[in-house]
N, C-alpha and C positions, 0 to 999 in steps of 0.2 A: 258366274259359272264358266268353266273352261269350254273349249271348243273341240269338236270332232275334226279329224283330218278332212281336207277338202274332197278327197276321193270317196268318202263315205257319207256325204251330205247331199241330199237331192238338189239343193240350191246351187251347188258348185261342181258336182261330179261331171256334168257334160263338158263344161269349159275346161276342166282339168284334164279330162280324157282327150279332148281335142288338142290340147297343148302337148300331151305326151304321146298320143297315138293317132294323129290326124287322119291317116289314110286307111285305117282298119275298116273293112267293109261291114255293112249291115244289109242283109237281104231280107225282104219282106214278101209274104205270100199275097199281098194286095197293096196297091198304092194307098197312101194316107188320104183320109177324107178331108183333113184340114188343109193340107198342102199337096193336092194331087199332082201338081206339076213336078214335084220332086221325084215322082216315079216310085219304083219298088227296089231301087238300089241306091243306098246312101253310104256314107262313111261317118266316122266319129266327128269330123269337122262339120259336115253338113248337118248332122243331128244337133250339135251344139248351136249352130246358126238358127235352125228351125225352133229350138227351144227359146232362144232369145226373141225371135219374131213373135212366137205365140205369147210369151210373157208380156211383150210390149202391147200386143192387141188386148190382152186381158186388162192391163193397166189403163189403156185408152178407153175401154168399155166401162170403166168406173169401178173395177175391182181394186180394193185397197190392201196394202200390206196388213196382215193380221186377219183379214177376212177368210171365211171358209167358202170353198167353191165346190158344188156338187157336180161331178162329171158323170153323166149317164147317157151313153150313146151306144151305137152298135159296136161290137167288138172289133177293134183295129189297133194297130201300133200307136196311133195318135192319142189313144187314151193314156199310154205311158208318157208320150211327149208332153201332153197337157199337164200331167202330174208334175213333171220336172219344171214345166213353165210356171205353174202356180208357185212352187217352192222358190224359183228364181226371183219372182217379183214379191215374195214375202207372204203369199197366201198359203192356205192349207187345203190341199185337194181332198175331197171325199169321193172315192171311186166306188161306183155302184153299177151293177149289171142290170140292164132293163128287165131281164127275166125274173128278178126278185118279185116283180108284180106291183100293181098300183097300191095295194094296201101297205106293203113293206116300204115302198118308196115314199108314200105319204108320211109314214112314221119316221123314216130317215130324215126327211125335211124338217119335221118337228123337233127331232132330237139334235140334228146337226146344225140347224139354224144357218143355212148357207146364205151368203150375200148375193149369190148368183148361181144359176144352173146352166151348165154347158151341155147341150143335148143335140139331137138332130131331128129333122122333120119326121122321119120314119118312126123313130122311137115315140115321138109325141102322138102321131096318128095311130099307132098301134095301141094306144091307151095306157102306156106305162105311167104317164104323169096325170092320170085322171083324178087322183085324189090330192093333187097339189094345186093350190090357187093359181089362176092364170096370170095375175098381176105381180104377186110377190111370192118368192123372190123373182127378180127379172131373169129372162131366159136369153141365152146367146146360142145361136145355132151354128153347128159345123156343117158347111155346105150351104144349101139354099135356105133362105129365111123360113121361119115357121109361122104359126098363127099368132104367136104372142111375143114376137121379138125379131131382132135383126140377126144377120149372119155375123159371126165373130170375125170372119175375114174382111168384112166391110167397115170395121171400126178403125178410127184413126189411131195409129200406134202412139203409146205414151212413152215418156222418157224414163228408161230403166235406171234405177240407182246403181251405184257401184256394187259389184258382186262381193259379198262377204260370207264367211262360214258362220252360220247361226249358232247360238249357244246350245249346249247339250240338252237343256231341258225345254227347248222351244218345240211346240207342236209342229209336226212335219207332215204327217200323212194319216189319213183315215181310210181303211178298207173295211169290207164287211166279212163276217164269218160265213161259213158255208150255208147255213140255213137248212141243214138236213133234218133238224129236229124242231123247226119252227121259223119264226121271223128272224132273218139274219141280224146280228148285232153289229153296231159300228165300232170298230176296233181302232182306238187312237194310239199312234206311236209318236214319240218324241224323236229328235235327232239322235239321241243316245240310244234309245231302245231299238230303233230301226237299224242303226249301225251294228247293234248286237245281232241282228239277223244276218247281215252281210259279212261281218268280219271273219267268222269261222270259215265261211265259204272261200273268201279271198286267201286266207291262210292255207286252207287245204289245197287249193289249186297251185299255190306257190310251192308247197312242200312236194307235191307229186309232179310238179313241173309240166303241167298240161297247158299247152298253148294252141291246141287244135281248134278249128272252127267249131262253134257251139250252136246246135240247132235246138230250139226250144218251142214247145207248144203248150202254153199255159194261158189261162184267161188273163187279159191285160188288166183287169180290175183287181186281180189277186195280189196279196202281199208277196207271194213267191215270185211273181213276174217282176215286181219292183225291186226286190232284193237281188234277184238274178241279174237285173239290168245294172244295178250298182256294182255287182261283182264283175260283170263283163267289162264295164267301163274302167274299173280300177285295175284289172289285170291286163286289159287290151286284147280280149279274145274276138276274133271275127265272129259275127253273129248272124244267124238265120232265125227269123221270128215268124211263127205260124199262129194264126188265130182259129183256123179250122182243123179239127183233128181227123177229118175224114181220111181214110187210108190212101185214097187217090191223091189228095193234096200232100200227104206225107211223102209219097213216092216222088212227086214232082220236086219237092223241096230237098229231099235227100239227094237226088241226082244233081240239083243245082248247087247246093252248099258243100257236099261231100264232107260231112262233119266228122270230127273225131270224138265229139261229146254230143250225146242226144238226151234231152230231158223232156218228159211230159208226165202227166198223171197216170197212175196205174190203169184207170178206166179207159185211157186212150191207148196205152201200150198194148193192152190185150187185144184191141182192134187192129194193131199193126203186126200181130203174130203172123197173119197170113202173108203179109209182105215179106217178113223175115224168112218164111218158108219158100215162097215162090220166087222172090227176087232178092236173094241174100247178098248179091253183089252191091246193092244199094247201102248195105250196112257193113260191108267187109272192111272198111277202114275205121270203124268206130272203136275207140279204146275204152270208153266209159259210157254206160247208160245210167241215168239218174232219175229217180222218182222220189216224191216226198209226200208227207202228210198222211198217206194211207199205206198200208202194207200191200205190197205187190204179191200176186199169186206165184207160187214156185214154177208153174208151167210157163208163165210169161217170161220169167227171168231166164230159165233154161233156153227157151226158144230164141230170145234175143241174143244171148251170149253165144249160142251156136252159130249165129250169122255174123257176129262181130269179128274184129281182128283177133288173131291168136293171142291169148293172154288178156283179152278184154275183161273188164269188171263191171258189175252192176252195183251202184251205190244207192242204197235205200235209206231214206231219212224219215224219222218220225217227229212230228211236231204239229203246231197249229199256227194260224194267223196271229193268235194272241201271244205266242211264245217264240216263234222261229224254230229252227231245228233243235231237237233235244237229244236224239240218239241217231247214230249212223251204223250201217252194216255194209260191208263190202262182200259181194259174192263173186266167185271165180268159176269159170266154166268147168274146170277140171275137178272142182270140189262139190259140184252139184248144189241143189237147194231143195231141201226136204221139208223144212219147217217154215212155212210162210208166216207164221205168227211171231217169229223172232225178228224184232226190228233193231237189234243191236244194243250197244252200250252208250251211256252218256259221253259227251265229248269232254275230255279232261281239260279242266281250266275254264270251260264255258258253261256247262250245264250240270244239274243235279236232279235226281229222281227219287221219289219215295212212293211206296204202296201203302195206303192207309184205308181206314173206313171213310165213308163219304164226308164226314165232318173234319177229317184230318186230325183226329184226336188220338187214334190208336194206330201205331205203325205195324204193318204186317212183316213177317219174316220171309226169307227166300222160299219160293215155291208156293206161297199163299196168295190167293186171289184177293184183289181189292181195288179201290179207286186209285187212278194214277194222278200224281201231283208232280209238277215240274218247277224248277227255278232256272233262270238264265238271264243274261244281260239283255235279252231280246223280249222279255215279258212286257206286255202293254201296261201302262200305268192305270188305264181305265177304259171301260166302254163309254163312248160318248153318250151323254145324257143319262148314264146309269151309275157312274162312279166306280171306285176301285172294287174289283171282285176277288182280290187275292185273299187267301186264308192263311194268316200268319206269315205272309210273304210268299206263300206257295200258290201256284196256279192250278186250279182243278181242271184237268183235261177232259172230264166228262166221259172217260173211257175206263173199262175194266181190264186189268192185266195182272201180271206177276213178274217178279224178277227171279230168273232161274238160278240154280246153284252156281253157274258160271258167270253170273252178273249181267246177263242179257235181259232186256225187257221183252216180254211176250204179250202181245196185244190180243185180247179176246173179243170184246164188243164195246159198243156204246152203252153207257149205263141205262139209257132209256129203253134199250132192247133186251134187258135182262127179264127173266121170267117167261121166256118163250118155250121152255121145255127142252132147249138145246143148250148144252154147256157153252159152246162158242159157235155162234152163227157164222163167223168169219172162217173158222177152221172147217166147218161143214161145207161152206162154199168152196174152199180150197179142194176138198175131197171130190166134190162134184166136177169141178173144172179139170182136175187131174184125170178123171175117168171119161171125160167127154171132150175130145178135141173139137167137136162140132160147135161147141158153145163159145160165144164171145161175151156173154154176161150170164151170171147166175147169182141172184141175190135172194136171200131168204127174208121174207117180210113178216114180222110178227103182227098178228091180228088179234082183235079183242076176244074172239071166241074161236077155238079150234087150233090146230097146229099151224106152224109158219107156212106161208104160201111161197113156193119157189117162182121167181120171176126170171125168165130166161130169154136170151136172144141167140140166134144161130147164124153161122156164116151164110151169107146170101139169103137169109130169112127162109131157109129150107125147113121142111117139117122136122120136128124133133124126133130123133130115133128113140122110140119108147123102150125097146129092149136094152139099149145102151144106158138109158136113164135108170131103169130098174137096177142094172148092175152097178152104176155109179153111186146110187143112193143106198145100196145095201149096207146094213149095219148102222145107218143113221137113225135117230129118233123119228117118230112119225112126222111126215110132211103131207101137206095138202097136194092135190094134183097140180102139176106145173102149169103156169100161165105163160104163154109165148107172146112176145111183142116185138115190134121193130124197135131198134135202139132209139130212133128219132122220136118215138111216141111215148117214151118213158120220161116222167118228170125228173130233170137233172138240176143240180146246182150250177153255178158259174164255172165250177171246176169238174163238172161231169160226174159228180157223185149222185147216186140215186137218192131221191128224196123219199126215204122209206115211209115216213108218216103220211106224206101226200099220196103215195102209192096205196098205202093201206086204206086211206079214205076213199080213193077212187075205186078200189076193189069193192069196198062195201057198198058204194053207190052205183056201181055198174058203169062208171065213166071211163075206166081205163080202156084204151083202144087195144084190142087183142087181134092177133093174126088168125085168120080163118085158114087153117092148114089141114082141114079134113080131106 
């Protein structure tokens, strides 16, 4: 098999970036847990050196080339560093968030069959690994030793082999799906399929000639964090990396990095709207806002663009961990954003879309609703432990949508949320948010009996304005009375999506923590 360019392979990208852009800075919102002495200000050369050190420690701890290594620890930039380190010494990282829970983690270990688990004592003591045997696979701890193993930092470093670009079909990375509809799946990517995630991003940045500092807040276990890092290293962008989406942390990092590009998930951007309104100077130099995987609400897009640099744009991408970006849409401040369900067109030369029935046997025409299927160079070859899930080469996105007369994809809902009595839960949520600036979250939860339940959060957790609520929901199908929660008390995925099925279960059992705002 041929080989991918060194800039687009995890095994070689850090060293190649250090050779080409050694002094480009990396700003972190917290020091590394693995190498705390490095502080929160690195550069590309330092990052490459730390990747080499971590790879040697893994090798010295007994991890062998070809092994899989489960990385499950508290969110920090060293999750990304460890993923590159595994690839550097020939192992395959499996990145998992502790919040997937012990049942899912136990299943991930059985399906992934890792040769070692890299974790931390806090993750272990919180019970995340309760359904994983204490002896096998062996555990290596970042920071202080845990109950069942030694600290990774205390291992004798092994002698790393010469760095080479791996073949295209070599397994390179495993991350998990969002888990909004159940147990997260383990998504396997080869060198080639994951380069398919990064290459269109690299090409786009080169075409638009953006070289501004890039501030990102994405879960480090997510495929988007890894493809974004590959892109940053390949292009040579100064980086600010956040793990905590709290608006106060965002304000601190915005002031520190002064980014020209800002990326996070839509559910974090909506929480930053108040910052954009009250402290617009922190965003005044931003040329481009980026979000991916979910459709952003029009209100959020308009609010951010109003605070950004004149002529700023908002780039919205639609895709999944399993596919990489499939469509993109650019919003401009002077053109407004009225249809939040439009997520743009396929990227010419990179992706294809079709709307079909769920079995992908009958193709729908323009304007007709159906199941969304995608093709791209970034599609996973398989779920780990489950095999190839493609349908005649097409990937089932699990979403319902349509292609408009103009060729744009309009996203309506997840297939599992159909039958709620509302044509598009997402469109209804857009309407509610448009009518109530007080809200920082509005999610309609389908339940087994009765109309959907609105789950809402407000700025400062202030009581919901009931008169404004009645006005915002006028014209919508019947909804249950709204349930108000703190954002922190809502079950979220690693990328801060609301776990709708889990919320529905907690609503039925009375377990969901609600605000007493009487």
